[in-house]
Every structure is written in structure tokens, then in C-alpha cells.
MIBADREN-273803 format. One record per residue (C-alpha): x, y, z; residue number from 1; residue in one letter; chain. Coordinates in Angstrom, 2 decimals. Example, Ala and Ser with C-alpha at 12.3 -4.5 7.8 and 13.67 -1.06 7.14 Angstrom:
BEGIN
+---------+---------+---------+-----+------+-------+
!       X !       Y !       Z !  nr ! rest ! kette !
+---------+---------+---------+-----+------+-------+
!   12.30 !   -4.50 !    7.80 !   1 !    A !     A !
!   13.67 !   -1.06 !    7.14 !   2 !    S !     A !
+---------+---------+---------+-----+------+-------+
***
This chain:
BEGIN
+---------+---------+---------+-----+------+-------+
!       X !       Y !       Z !  nr ! rest ! kette !
+---------+---------+---------+-----+------+-------+
!   69.08 !  -10.74 !    9.49 !   1 !    M !     A !
!   71.11 !  -12.23 !   12.31 !   2 !    G !     A !
!   69.98 !  -11.55 !   15.85 !   3 !    L !     A !
!   72.21 !   -8.87 !   17.45 !   4 !    P !     A !
!   73.69 !   -9.60 !   20.86 !   5 !    S !     A !
!   73.05 !   -5.99 !   21.95 !   6 !    H !     A !
!   71.14 !   -2.96 !   20.68 !   7 !    V !     A !
!   70.41 !    0.36 !   22.40 !   8 !    K !     A !
!   66.64 !    0.26 !   21.86 !   9 !    Y !     A !
!   64.37 !   -2.77 !   21.57 !  10 !    V !     A !
!   60.78 !   -2.08 !   20.54 !  11 !    I !     A !
!   58.24 !   -4.86 !   21.08 !  12 !    V !     A !
!   55.45 !   -4.86 !   18.48 !  13 !    G !     A !
!   55.34 !   -4.07 !   14.74 !  14 !    A !     A !
!   51.94 !   -2.38 !   14.77 !  15 !    G !     A !
!   51.07 !    1.30 !   14.69 !  16 !    I !     A !
!   52.58 !    2.14 !   18.11 !  17 !    H !     A !
!   55.83 !    0.23 !   17.75 !  18 !    G !     A !
!   56.52 !    1.38 !   14.19 !  19 !    L !     A !
!   55.61 !    5.01 !   14.87 !  20 !    S !     A !
!   57.83 !    5.05 !   17.96 !  21 !    A !     A !
!   60.70 !    3.57 !   15.94 !  22 !    A !     A !
!   60.30 !    6.03 !   13.07 !  23 !    W !     A !
!   60.23 !    9.11 !   15.31 !  24 !    H !     A !
!   62.97 !    7.85 !   17.63 !  25 !    L !     A !
!   65.24 !    7.09 !   14.67 !  26 !    G !     A !
!   64.55 !   10.49 !   13.14 !  27 !    E !     A !
!   65.24 !   12.31 !   16.41 !  28 !    N !     A !
!   68.44 !   10.36 !   17.07 !  29 !    L !     A !
!   69.71 !   11.28 !   13.59 !  30 !    R !     A !
!   68.77 !   14.96 !   13.82 !  31 !    K !     A !
!   70.24 !   15.35 !   17.31 !  32 !    S !     A !
!   73.47 !   13.58 !   16.39 !  33 !    G !     A !
!   72.93 !   11.08 !   19.22 !  34 !    K !     A !
!   72.67 !    8.03 !   17.00 !  35 !    G !     A !
!   70.44 !    6.67 !   14.25 !  36 !    S !     A !
!   67.81 !    4.10 !   13.43 !  37 !    G !     A !
!   70.60 !    1.50 !   13.40 !  38 !    K !     A !
!   70.39 !    1.69 !   17.20 !  39 !    D !     A !
!   66.78 !    0.42 !   17.09 !  40 !    I !     A !
!   65.42 !   -3.11 !   16.68 !  41 !    L !     A !
!   61.70 !   -3.90 !   16.43 !  42 !    I !     A !
!   60.70 !   -7.46 !   17.33 !  43 !    V !     A !
!   57.30 !   -9.00 !   16.60 !  44 !    D !     A !
!   56.17 !  -12.55 !   17.19 !  45 !    K !     A !
!   54.28 !  -12.72 !   13.90 !  46 !    T !     A !
!   54.58 !   -9.98 !   11.26 !  47 !    A !     A !
!   54.07 !   -6.32 !   10.48 !  48 !    I !     A !
!   50.37 !   -5.38 !   11.02 !  49 !    A !     A !
!   49.55 !   -8.93 !   12.20 !  50 !    A !     A !
!   47.63 !   -7.74 !   15.27 !  51 !    G !     A !
!   44.99 !   -5.12 !   16.00 !  52 !    A !     A !
!   46.58 !   -2.53 !   13.69 !  53 !    S !     A !
!   46.03 !   -4.77 !   10.68 !  54 !    G !     A !
!   42.28 !   -5.18 !   11.22 !  55 !    I !     A !
!   41.47 !   -1.80 !   12.78 !  56 !    A !     A !
!   38.77 !    0.47 !   11.37 !  57 !    C !     A !
!   41.42 !    3.17 !   10.92 !  58 !    G !     A !
!   39.36 !    6.14 !   12.16 !  59 !    V !     A !
!   41.41 !    9.27 !   12.92 !  60 !    V !     A !
!   39.67 !   11.79 !   15.19 !  61 !    R !     A !
!   40.04 !   14.21 !   18.07 !  62 !    N !     A !
!   36.76 !   13.33 !   19.77 !  63 !    N !     A !
!   37.79 !   12.09 !   23.22 !  64 !    Y !     A !
!   36.24 !   13.02 !   26.53 !  65 !    F !     A !
!   39.57 !   13.24 !   28.39 !  66 !    Q !     A !
!   40.94 !   16.81 !   28.06 !  67 !    P !     A !
!   44.49 !   15.45 !   28.38 !  68 !    A !     A !
!   44.04 !   13.69 !   25.04 !  69 !    M !     A !
!   43.06 !   16.80 !   23.11 !  70 !    R !     A !
!   46.49 !   18.22 !   22.17 !  71 !    R !     A !
!   47.94 !   14.75 !   21.76 !  72 !    L !     A !
!   45.26 !   13.80 !   19.23 !  73 !    M !     A !
!   45.62 !   17.11 !   17.39 !  74 !    A !     A !
!   49.34 !   16.35 !   17.03 !  75 !    H !     A !
!   48.53 !   12.81 !   15.88 !  76 !    S !     A !
!   46.22 !   14.14 !   13.15 !  77 !    V !     A !
!   49.03 !   16.41 !   11.94 !  78 !    S !     A !
!   51.29 !   13.36 !   11.56 !  79 !    V !     A !
!   48.69 !   11.62 !    9.40 !  80 !    W !     A !
!   48.41 !   14.80 !    7.33 !  81 !    E !     A !
!   52.19 !   14.94 !    6.83 !  82 !    S !     A !
!   52.12 !   12.16 !    4.21 !  83 !    D !     A !
!   48.57 !   11.06 !    3.30 !  84 !    P !     A !
!   49.75 !    8.90 !    0.40 !  85 !    E !     A !
!   52.26 !    6.89 !    2.43 !  86 !    A !     A !
!   49.74 !    6.40 !    5.24 !  87 !    F !     A !
!   46.79 !    5.72 !    2.90 !  88 !    S !     A !
!   45.02 !    8.49 !    4.80 !  89 !    Y !     A !
!   41.69 !   10.01 !    3.73 !  90 !    H !     A !
!   41.18 !   13.45 !    5.37 !  91 !    P !     A !
!   37.39 !   13.51 !    5.02 !  92 !    V !     A !
!   36.60 !   14.75 !    8.54 !  93 !    G !     A !
!   34.66 !   13.21 !   11.40 !  94 !    Y !     A !
!   31.18 !   13.80 !   12.85 !  95 !    M !     A !
!   29.95 !   13.11 !   16.39 !  96 !    Q !     A !
!   26.14 !   13.12 !   16.25 !  97 !    I !     A !
!   24.53 !   12.92 !   19.68 !  98 !    S !     A !
!   21.33 !   13.01 !   21.79 !  99 !    P !     A !
!   20.51 !   15.48 !   24.55 ! 100 !    E !     A !
!   21.98 !   13.24 !   27.28 ! 101 !    V !     A !
!   25.43 !   13.74 !   25.70 ! 102 !    M !     A !
!   24.96 !   17.42 !   24.78 ! 103 !    H !     A !
!   27.02 !   18.94 !   27.60 ! 104 !    A !     A !
!   29.92 !   16.53 !   27.16 ! 105 !    D !     A !
!   30.14 !   17.08 !   23.42 ! 106 !    V !     A !
!   29.87 !   20.85 !   23.94 ! 107 !    A !     A !
!   32.88 !   20.67 !   26.26 ! 108 !    S !     A !
!   34.85 !   18.78 !   23.59 ! 109 !    I !     A !
!   34.02 !   21.51 !   21.07 ! 110 !    Y !     A !
!   35.11 !   24.21 !   23.51 ! 111 !    Q !     A !
!   38.43 !   22.46 !   24.15 ! 112 !    Q !     A !
!   39.00 !   22.02 !   20.42 ! 113 !    Q !     A !
!   38.33 !   25.73 !   19.95 ! 114 !    K !     A !
!   40.85 !   26.64 !   22.65 ! 115 !    E !     A !
!   43.68 !   24.83 !   20.85 ! 116 !    I !     A !
!   42.67 !   26.01 !   17.37 ! 117 !    G !     A !
!   41.40 !   22.63 !   16.16 ! 118 !    Y !     A !
!   38.82 !   23.40 !   13.42 ! 119 !    P !     A !
!   35.31 !   22.11 !   14.05 ! 120 !    S !     A !
!   31.69 !   23.19 !   13.80 ! 121 !    V !     A !
!   29.12 !   22.67 !   16.56 ! 122 !    F !     A !
!   25.39 !   22.56 !   15.76 ! 123 !    I !     A !
!   22.80 !   22.58 !   18.57 ! 124 !    E !     A !
!   19.06 !   21.92 !   18.66 ! 125 !    G !     A !
!   17.08 !   19.13 !   17.04 ! 126 !    E !     A !
!   15.77 !   21.17 !   14.08 ! 127 !    K !     A !
!   19.13 !   22.76 !   13.28 ! 128 !    D !     A !
!   20.87 !   19.38 !   13.53 ! 129 !    C !     A !
!   18.39 !   17.81 !   11.09 ! 130 !    M !     A !
!   18.82 !   20.74 !    8.69 ! 131 !    K !     A !
!   22.63 !   20.54 !    8.89 ! 132 !    Y !     A !
!   22.72 !   16.80 !    8.32 ! 133 !    M !     A !
!   20.24 !   16.93 !    5.42 ! 134 !    Q !     A !
!   22.45 !   19.58 !    3.88 ! 135 !    G !     A !
!   25.11 !   16.85 !    3.66 ! 136 !    I !     A !
!   22.89 !   13.78 !    3.12 ! 137 !    F !     A !
!   19.44 !   14.50 !    1.65 ! 138 !    S !     A !
!   18.12 !   11.20 !    3.03 ! 139 !    D !     A !
!   19.22 !   11.80 !    6.64 ! 140 !    W !     A !
!   16.43 !   10.76 !    9.01 ! 141 !    Q !     A !
!   17.94 !    9.96 !   12.43 ! 142 !    A !     A !
!   15.69 !   10.99 !   15.31 ! 143 !    K !     A !
!   16.58 !   12.22 !   18.81 ! 144 !    G !     A !
!   19.68 !   14.20 !   17.78 ! 145 !    I !     A !
!   20.31 !   17.54 !   19.50 ! 146 !    T !     A !
!   24.00 !   18.19 !   18.78 ! 147 !    S !     A !
!   26.41 !   17.65 !   15.90 ! 148 !    V !     A !
!   30.16 !   18.13 !   16.31 ! 149 !    L !     A !
!   31.73 !   18.22 !   12.84 ! 150 !    H !     A !
!   35.51 !   17.96 !   12.96 ! 151 !    E !     A !
!   36.91 !   19.38 !    9.73 ! 152 !    E !     A !
!   40.15 !   17.47 !   10.20 ! 153 !    K !     A !
!   40.52 !   13.74 !   10.76 ! 154 !    G !     A !
!   39.03 !   10.94 !    8.70 ! 155 !    G !     A !
!   40.33 !    7.42 !    8.27 ! 156 !    Y !     A !
!   43.27 !    5.40 !    6.98 ! 157 !    A !     A !
!   43.32 !    2.00 !    5.29 ! 158 !    N !     A !
!   44.66 !   -0.25 !    8.03 ! 159 !    N !     A !
!   47.28 !   -2.60 !    6.53 ! 160 !    T !     A !
!   48.50 !   -0.12 !    3.91 ! 161 !    R !     A !
!   49.04 !    2.59 !    6.52 ! 162 !    S !     A !
!   51.04 !    0.25 !    8.76 ! 163 !    I !     A !
!   53.29 !   -0.80 !    5.89 ! 164 !    Y !     A !
!   53.72 !    2.91 !    5.14 ! 165 !    G !     A !
!   54.90 !    3.40 !    8.72 ! 166 !    L !     A !
!   57.26 !    0.43 !    8.39 ! 167 !    A !     A !
!   58.81 !    2.04 !    5.32 ! 168 !    E !     A !
!   59.29 !    5.32 !    7.24 ! 169 !    K !     A !
!   61.07 !    3.41 !   10.01 ! 170 !    A !     A !
!   63.22 !    1.41 !    7.61 ! 171 !    E !     A !
!   64.18 !    4.61 !    5.78 ! 172 !    N !     A !
!   65.70 !    5.67 !    9.13 ! 173 !    E !     A !
!   67.69 !    2.38 !    9.13 ! 174 !    D !     A !
!   65.50 !    0.77 !   11.81 ! 175 !    V !     A !
!   65.67 !   -3.04 !   11.73 ! 176 !    R !     A !
!   62.44 !   -5.06 !   11.94 ! 177 !    I !     A !
!   62.71 !   -8.69 !   13.05 ! 178 !    A !     A !
!   59.50 !  -10.72 !   12.72 ! 179 !    T !     A !
!   58.88 !  -14.24 !   13.97 ! 180 !    G !     A !
!   60.58 !  -13.43 !   17.30 ! 181 !    L !     A !
!   58.40 !  -13.99 !   20.35 ! 182 !    K !     A !
!   59.32 !  -12.25 !   23.60 ! 183 !    V !     A !
!   59.26 !  -14.84 !   26.39 ! 184 !    I !     A !
!   60.90 !  -12.88 !   29.23 ! 185 !    G !     A !
!   63.28 !  -10.20 !   30.44 ! 186 !    F !     A !
!   66.57 !  -10.17 !   32.30 ! 187 !    E !     A !
!   66.98 !   -7.44 !   34.92 ! 188 !    K !     A !
!   69.97 !   -5.97 !   36.73 ! 189 !    D !     A !
!   70.32 !   -5.51 !   40.48 ! 190 !    A !     A !
!   68.34 !   -2.23 !   40.36 ! 191 !    K !     A !
!   65.43 !   -3.82 !   38.50 ! 192 !    G !     A !
!   66.17 !   -2.28 !   35.10 ! 193 !    A !     A !
!   65.84 !   -4.50 !   32.05 ! 194 !    V !     A !
!   69.25 !   -5.43 !   30.65 ! 195 !    K !     A !
!   68.08 !   -7.95 !   28.05 ! 196 !    A !     A !
!   64.99 !   -9.05 !   26.15 ! 197 !    V !     A !
!   64.63 !  -12.83 !   25.97 ! 198 !    V !     A !
!   63.04 !  -14.20 !   22.79 ! 199 !    T !     A !
!   62.36 !  -17.72 !   21.56 ! 200 !    D !     A !
!   65.27 !  -17.26 !   19.13 ! 201 !    K !     A !
!   67.81 !  -15.84 !   21.59 ! 202 !    G !     A !
!   68.57 !  -13.06 !   24.05 ! 203 !    T !     A !
!   69.13 !   -9.42 !   23.04 ! 204 !    I !     A !
!   70.96 !   -7.09 !   25.40 ! 205 !    G !     A !
!   69.58 !   -3.53 !   25.46 ! 206 !    C !     A !
!   69.65 !   -0.12 !   27.13 ! 207 !    D !     A !
!   65.99 !    0.82 !   26.67 ! 208 !    Q !     A !
!   62.76 !   -1.06 !   25.88 ! 209 !    V !     A !
!   59.59 !    0.33 !   24.31 ! 210 !    I !     A !
!   56.40 !   -1.74 !   24.51 ! 211 !    I !     A !
!   53.81 !   -1.36 !   21.73 ! 212 !    G !     A !
!   52.22 !   -4.79 !   21.94 ! 213 !    A !     A !
!   48.53 !   -3.91 !   21.59 ! 214 !    G !     A !
!   46.21 !   -6.65 !   22.93 ! 215 !    P !     A !
!   49.25 !   -8.66 !   24.10 ! 216 !    W !     A !
!   50.37 !   -5.92 !   26.49 ! 217 !    V !     A !
!   49.14 !   -7.82 !   29.57 ! 218 !    K !     A !
!   51.46 !  -10.72 !   28.75 ! 219 !    Q !     A !
!   54.43 !   -8.34 !   28.60 ! 220 !    I !     A !
!   53.23 !   -6.54 !   31.76 ! 221 !    W !     A !
!   53.16 !   -9.86 !   33.63 ! 222 !    D !     A !
!   56.64 !  -10.80 !   32.36 ! 223 !    M !     A !
!   57.92 !   -7.52 !   33.83 ! 224 !    L !     A !
!   56.29 !   -8.51 !   37.15 ! 225 !    E !     A !
!   54.24 !   -5.32 !   37.32 ! 226 !    L !     A !
!   51.07 !   -5.10 !   39.47 ! 227 !    P !     A !
!   48.05 !   -7.12 !   38.39 ! 228 !    K !     A !
!   45.72 !   -4.68 !   40.21 ! 229 !    A !     A !
!   45.97 !   -0.99 !   41.06 ! 230 !    I !     A !
!   44.16 !    1.73 !   43.03 ! 231 !    S !     A !
!   42.35 !    4.29 !   40.92 ! 232 !    I !     A !
!   40.13 !    7.33 !   41.46 ! 233 !    K !     A !
!   36.66 !    6.81 !   39.97 ! 234 !    G !     A !
!   34.15 !    9.26 !   38.54 ! 235 !    R !     A !
!   32.59 !    9.33 !   42.00 ! 236 !    D !     A !
!   35.77 !   10.96 !   43.33 ! 237 !    G !     A !
!   36.56 !    7.97 !   45.53 ! 238 !    K !     A !
!   39.65 !    5.78 !   45.34 ! 239 !    T !     A !
!   38.90 !    2.19 !   44.39 ! 240 !    H !     A !
!   41.39 !   -0.49 !   45.34 ! 241 !    H !     A !
!   42.38 !   -3.81 !   43.74 ! 242 !    D !     A !
!   41.06 !   -2.86 !   40.31 ! 243 !    V !     A !
!   42.47 !   -5.18 !   37.60 ! 244 !    P !     A !
!   45.14 !   -3.32 !   35.65 ! 245 !    M !     A !
!   44.03 !   -4.79 !   32.32 ! 246 !    W !     A !
!   40.61 !   -5.63 !   30.91 ! 247 !    T !     A !
!   39.58 !   -6.79 !   27.45 ! 248 !    F !     A !
!   36.85 !   -5.42 !   25.22 ! 249 !    W !     A !
!   35.40 !   -7.16 !   22.18 ! 250 !    S !     A !
!   35.30 !   -4.95 !   19.10 ! 251 !    L !     A !
!   32.09 !   -5.07 !   17.06 ! 252 !    Q !     A !
!   32.75 !   -4.29 !   13.40 ! 253 !    E !     A !
!   31.57 !   -5.37 !    9.96 ! 254 !    G !     A !
!   31.00 !   -4.35 !    6.34 ! 255 !    T !     A !
!   27.92 !   -3.79 !    4.19 ! 256 !    L !     A !
!   28.71 !   -5.09 !    0.69 ! 257 !    G !     A !
!   27.57 !   -2.11 !   -1.35 ! 258 !    V !     A !
!   29.43 !    0.24 !   -3.67 ! 259 !    D !     A !
!   31.29 !    2.65 !   -1.34 ! 260 !    P !     A !
!   30.13 !    5.48 !   -3.62 ! 261 !    K !     A !
!   26.58 !    4.84 !   -2.38 ! 262 !    L !     A !
!   27.51 !    6.97 !    0.66 ! 263 !    Q !     A !
!   28.51 !   10.08 !   -1.30 ! 264 !    R !     A !
!   27.28 !   13.45 !   -0.06 ! 265 !    T !     A !
!   24.75 !   15.71 !   -1.82 ! 266 !    N !     A !
!   27.58 !   17.34 !   -3.78 ! 267 !    D !     A !
!   29.05 !   14.02 !   -4.90 ! 268 !    G !     A !
!   32.02 !   13.97 !   -2.50 ! 269 !    K !     A !
!   33.18 !   11.21 !   -0.17 ! 270 !    M !     A !
!   31.64 !   11.88 !    3.25 ! 271 !    P !     A !
!   33.06 !   12.37 !    6.74 ! 272 !    P !     A !
!   33.23 !    9.41 !    9.10 ! 273 !    V !     A !
!   29.83 !    9.28 !   10.79 ! 274 !    I !     A !
!   29.49 !    8.45 !   14.49 ! 275 !    H !     A !
!   25.93 !    8.44 !   15.82 ! 276 !    V !     A !
!   24.80 !    7.99 !   19.42 ! 277 !    D !     A !
!   21.13 !    8.23 !   20.33 ! 278 !    T !     A !
!   18.62 !    7.12 !   22.93 ! 279 !    D !     A !
!   15.79 !    6.91 !   20.37 ! 280 !    A !     A !
!   14.39 !    3.35 !   20.10 ! 281 !    P !     A !
!   16.05 !    1.27 !   17.41 ! 282 !    L !     A !
!   13.68 !   -0.87 !   15.35 ! 283 !    H !     A !
!   14.65 !   -3.77 !   13.13 ! 284 !    S !     A !
!   14.89 !   -2.94 !    9.44 ! 285 !    D !     A !
!   13.85 !   -6.56 !    8.81 ! 286 !    V !     A !
!   10.66 !   -7.04 !   10.83 ! 287 !    D !     A !
!   10.11 !   -3.78 !   12.76 ! 288 !    G !     A !
!   10.66 !   -5.26 !   16.22 ! 289 !    T !     A !
!   12.43 !   -3.18 !   18.86 ! 290 !    V !     A !
!   16.14 !   -4.04 !   19.02 ! 291 !    I !     A !
!   16.85 !   -1.66 !   21.92 ! 292 !    T !     A !
!   15.27 !    1.29 !   23.68 ! 293 !    D !     A !
!   18.50 !    2.13 !   25.55 ! 294 !    K !     A !
!   21.34 !    4.45 !   24.47 ! 295 !    L !     A !
!   23.09 !    2.96 !   21.44 ! 296 !    W !     A !
!   25.73 !    4.05 !   18.97 ! 297 !    G !     A !
!   27.39 !    3.16 !   15.68 ! 298 !    I !     A !
!   30.01 !    4.55 !   13.31 ! 299 !    Y !     A !
!   30.34 !    4.03 !    9.56 ! 300 !    Y !     A !
!   32.26 !    5.15 !    6.49 ! 301 !    K !     A !
!   32.64 !    4.13 !    2.84 ! 302 !    P !     A !
!   35.87 !    2.18 !    2.52 ! 303 !    D !     A !
!   37.26 !    0.79 !   -0.76 ! 304 !    F !     A !
!   39.79 !   -1.29 !    1.19 ! 305 !    H !     A !
!   36.96 !   -3.17 !    2.93 ! 306 !    F !     A !
!   34.87 !   -3.15 !   -0.24 ! 307 !    G !     A !
!   31.73 !   -1.43 !    1.00 ! 308 !    G !     A !
!   30.45 !    0.66 !    3.89 ! 309 !    V !     A !
!   32.45 !   -0.38 !    6.95 ! 310 !    Q !     A !
!   31.72 !    0.39 !   10.57 ! 311 !    G !     A !
!   30.93 !   -0.85 !   14.01 ! 312 !    G !     A !
!   29.00 !   -0.48 !   17.23 ! 313 !    A !     A !
!   29.88 !   -0.04 !   20.89 ! 314 !    M !     A !
!   32.41 !   -2.66 !   22.05 ! 315 !    P !     A !
!   31.47 !   -4.79 !   25.04 ! 316 !    F !     A !
!   33.57 !   -5.78 !   28.01 ! 317 !    K !     A !
!   34.76 !   -9.38 !   27.84 ! 318 !    V !     A !
!   33.27 !  -11.02 !   30.97 ! 319 !    P !     A !
!   36.05 !  -13.62 !   31.23 ! 320 !    T !     A !
!   38.71 !  -12.96 !   33.89 ! 321 !    A !     A !
!   41.70 !  -11.20 !   32.23 ! 322 !    P !     A !
!   43.98 !  -14.10 !   33.20 ! 323 !    E !     A !
!   41.84 !  -16.52 !   31.20 ! 324 !    Q !     A !
!   41.19 !  -14.49 !   28.03 ! 325 !    V !     A !
!   42.58 !  -16.25 !   24.95 ! 326 !    K !     A !
!   44.12 !  -13.62 !   22.68 ! 327 !    I !     A !
!   45.45 !  -16.09 !   20.12 ! 328 !    D !     A !
!   44.43 !  -16.87 !   17.48 ! 329 !    P !     A !
!   43.71 !  -13.19 !   16.98 ! 330 !    Y !     A !
!   41.01 !  -11.29 !   15.10 ! 331 !    G !     A !
!   38.91 !  -13.02 !   12.44 ! 332 !    P !     A !
!   40.70 !  -16.32 !   13.17 ! 333 !    E !     A !
!   39.48 !  -16.33 !   16.78 ! 334 !    S !     A !
!   36.66 !  -18.76 !   17.63 ! 335 !    P !     A !
!   35.63 !  -16.55 !   20.57 ! 336 !    D !     A !
!   35.77 !  -12.91 !   19.45 ! 337 !    F !     A !
!   34.13 !  -12.52 !   16.06 ! 338 !    I !     A !
!   30.82 !  -10.75 !   15.54 ! 339 !    V !     A !
!   27.60 !  -12.69 !   15.01 ! 340 !    G !     A !
!   24.18 !  -12.25 !   13.45 ! 341 !    D !     A !
!   22.96 !  -10.06 !   16.33 ! 342 !    D !     A !
!   25.58 !   -7.42 !   15.51 ! 343 !    F !     A !
!   24.77 !   -7.49 !   11.79 ! 344 !    A !     A !
!   21.03 !   -7.10 !   12.50 ! 345 !    H !     A !
!   21.58 !   -4.21 !   14.90 ! 346 !    M !     A !
!   24.19 !   -2.37 !   12.80 ! 347 !    W !     A !
!   22.40 !   -2.53 !    9.45 ! 348 !    V !     A !
!   19.12 !   -1.52 !   11.14 ! 349 !    S !     A !
!   20.98 !    1.43 !   12.68 ! 350 !    A !     A !
!   22.30 !    2.44 !    9.24 ! 351 !    L !     A !
!   18.70 !    2.45 !    7.98 ! 352 !    A !     A !
!   17.66 !    4.48 !   11.05 ! 353 !    F !     A !
!   20.18 !    7.13 !   10.03 ! 354 !    C !     A !
!   19.81 !    7.19 !    6.24 ! 355 !    Q !     A !
!   17.00 !    6.02 !    3.96 ! 356 !    K !     A !
!   19.47 !    4.70 !    1.36 ! 357 !    R !     A !
!   20.33 !    1.81 !    3.69 ! 358 !    F !     A !
!   16.77 !    0.55 !    4.13 ! 359 !    E !     A !
!   16.39 !   -3.04 !    2.91 ! 360 !    G !     A !
!   20.13 !   -3.69 !    2.64 ! 361 !    T !     A !
!   20.37 !   -6.44 !    5.29 ! 362 !    M !     A !
!   20.96 !   -9.17 !    2.62 ! 363 !    P !     A !
!   24.07 !   -7.26 !    1.48 ! 364 !    K !     A !
!   25.84 !   -7.53 !    4.84 ! 365 !    Y !     A !
!   29.13 !   -9.39 !    4.33 ! 366 !    K !     A !
!   28.94 !  -12.63 !    6.26 ! 367 !    K !     A !
!   32.66 !  -12.97 !    6.85 ! 368 !    E !     A !
!   34.64 !  -13.25 !   10.10 ! 369 !    P !     A !
!   35.36 !   -9.83 !   11.59 ! 370 !    S !     A !
!   36.09 !   -8.29 !   14.96 ! 371 !    G !     A !
!   38.80 !   -8.72 !   17.56 ! 372 !    G !     A !
!   39.64 !   -7.72 !   21.11 ! 373 !    I !     A !
!   41.44 !   -4.74 !   22.57 ! 374 !    G !     A !
!   43.28 !   -4.47 !   25.87 ! 375 !    S !     A !
!   42.36 !   -1.52 !   28.07 ! 376 !    F !     A !
!   43.79 !   -0.09 !   31.29 ! 377 !    T !     A !
!   41.73 !    0.19 !   34.47 ! 378 !    A !     A !
!   40.55 !    3.69 !   33.50 ! 379 !    D !     A !
!   40.65 !    3.13 !   29.71 ! 380 !    S !     A !
!   43.38 !    5.79 !   29.44 ! 381 !    F !     A !
!   46.54 !    4.91 !   27.47 ! 382 !    P !     A !
!   49.76 !    4.26 !   29.37 ! 383 !    V !     A !
!   52.58 !    6.67 !   28.54 ! 384 !    F !     A !
!   54.96 !    5.98 !   31.37 ! 385 !    D !     A !
!   58.26 !    4.40 !   32.37 ! 386 !    R !     A !
!   58.53 !    1.22 !   34.40 ! 387 !    F !     A !
!   61.42 !   -0.92 !   35.64 ! 388 !    C !     A !
!   63.73 !    2.10 !   35.16 ! 389 !    E !     A !
!   64.03 !    1.76 !   31.37 ! 390 !    N !     A !
!   60.78 !    0.28 !   29.92 ! 391 !    V !     A !
+---------+---------+---------+-----+------+-------+
***
């Protein structure tokens, strides 16, 4: 495909955000009679699903503490449900299993889900939680749990297959996808609006730009000459100044090399995605030593795409200054941001803490590169906004 000299819409990034935006934009242009997917060009410096979308755990849920996210996530789940086969989506549900310190927050999530008609069940009290969980998994044994939020919708999608499904949806709307094009700058008009996207293969004039660059968003942000630091209101109600706009978090994920069917429920079905947080001490499943006596959390699910039980633990903030974080090479190819033996020890021990079937499975942990980094805003809330007039 030759590089066009001008296109109405340029979308940067061929991951889940860029492809979904292209698909829906193309569909809406066609239905409204205002154009078609032929007006849209996606550019990506590598390939479809080459970034975070291609290695993501794929969990689909509506369990967020920000009320503003509630309806948005409910809508997102409905999109996954619209074509489960194309998106390689498994609607098994999602469970948030929590200690008393999180009880009130999780209760508020349940209440908000109820208000918008999002189906979920909320169990309270340590005994009732244990009874509910053992009704699903007979070997459930996690201690210190006083609430269970069971979302009946949600589940997970196989990462790469779902992104290629999205690409097909976009291409069916006549959207063009150009890979191997790296954005290296922007040309602006006198008012500060972007009039062209500059790539390493040439310049593309445009009317609108959509950024869906995942972990590379800070690079694009800097090219647009947007603020490196902002003022933001904290949980303490005070305004904090000169807070870095972007931070990076290292994602902690891995796979236990067992038959995914090992995690079937009492009735032989594939289970919901399990997310456990607890402040009960976590002991090693190898030698019994205390790994942590602080609040900890994991998630896990059987996943045939990963070839076992896949999951992760709480990400940690990358201590390096954002300006110095090396994003490339990304994911498992990175020498800096792959998980180590400490994660494997903690995560498999946590699986055993939750369910007896995982006791003694440490030797089955897949010792392969995994993990990656994500780019987060100052308040960890996604950016849905317009900058530079048309970006």
C-alpha cells in the first residue's frame, strides 16, 4: 500500500484502542453518510498486536473503583459480547474476593453496578464467603476473606486472536492499516492544530488524529509538546502541583504449566476469572517461610492460549524517571521488565493459599520471559480528551 499524501483520520497504534476506534469510527461514518473507513489510516511502527495488547492477560471486567468508569466498562463488555467468536472472548464472569479492609469499597462497586443494571452477586461475612467459594471450588481455602463480588458478565479474551479479530472488523469497514511506519513528529498550523503526521517513511496530511499508542503514549505526548507535569487533586482533597503526567508500572504476570482443565468448577465448567486480595500472611508453598504479611493480591484463570493457568500479581511502579524508561525492546524481549523468580515464588504460593489443588505445583511454573510495562496518567485514569485542537 502506497503512503497517502492526505487522509481525514490518522490513528496511531494498531492495538486494542487504535483498532477499536477505527472500527467504530468507520462504522459510524458509513451509517451517518459522512464518509467511510476509506477515510481512516492506522499507522503502527511494528505490527498489529505488537505492543501491550499482544501480551495482555485479556481480562474483561467492570470492577473499577472510579464511578465514572462504571457505565463505560458495562458498554465495553457489551461490545465483547457482540461477537465472542471474532474476539476470542470467554464470558465466564469475574470475581473480586476481598478482605475486610476493602469491604466498603467493594460494596460501593456492587451498589453502582446494581444502579445501572449490571448483573452481579455480593456475598458478605467470612463464613458466607467461604461457603459460597467452596460451592464453586470444593478445595477453596483462602483465609481472611469477608466479601465476594461475583460479576456474572465479563471474563477474558485471548490476546493476539482478539486483536486480529478487531483488525478484521476495521478492515471490513475499509480501514487501511499501515505497519512498519514510525511516527517521528507532527506538523501544526498557525492555531496549533496538527495538519500532518510525520513518519519515517513520509508525511501524511490529515484533519484529525487519534492516539492509541499504549506504553509509547509519552513519546507521542512529548512530540505534541504537551505538559510534562500537571496539577491534580489528590485523595486528600488538596491540589498537588508539578506531578509527572506519565508514569510507568511493571506488569507481573506468568503461567503455571498445568492442564487448564485442572481449574474446572465443582460442576465441571470453566471457572470465572479469580481476583483475590487479602491481608492474611502469605507463606511459601516451598519452605513455609513468610513471603509477606502486608496486603497482597493476585488474579488467575485457566487459559488454553497460554497453555496453563495464567495470572499475575499487583504491578509495581517503575522507580526510574519517566524520561529515562526504556520501552523498547518491549515485553518478553525487554532485559529490564520481565518477571523473575521472586514473582513465581509469590504467585504460585498464593495459588496454593487459595486452592489446595495448587499445592506443590511450583516446579510446573513456566520459566519463560513474561511481563511488560504500562504507561499510566498522573491519577491512573485514562485520557479521553482532545488536545492541539484535533488530537
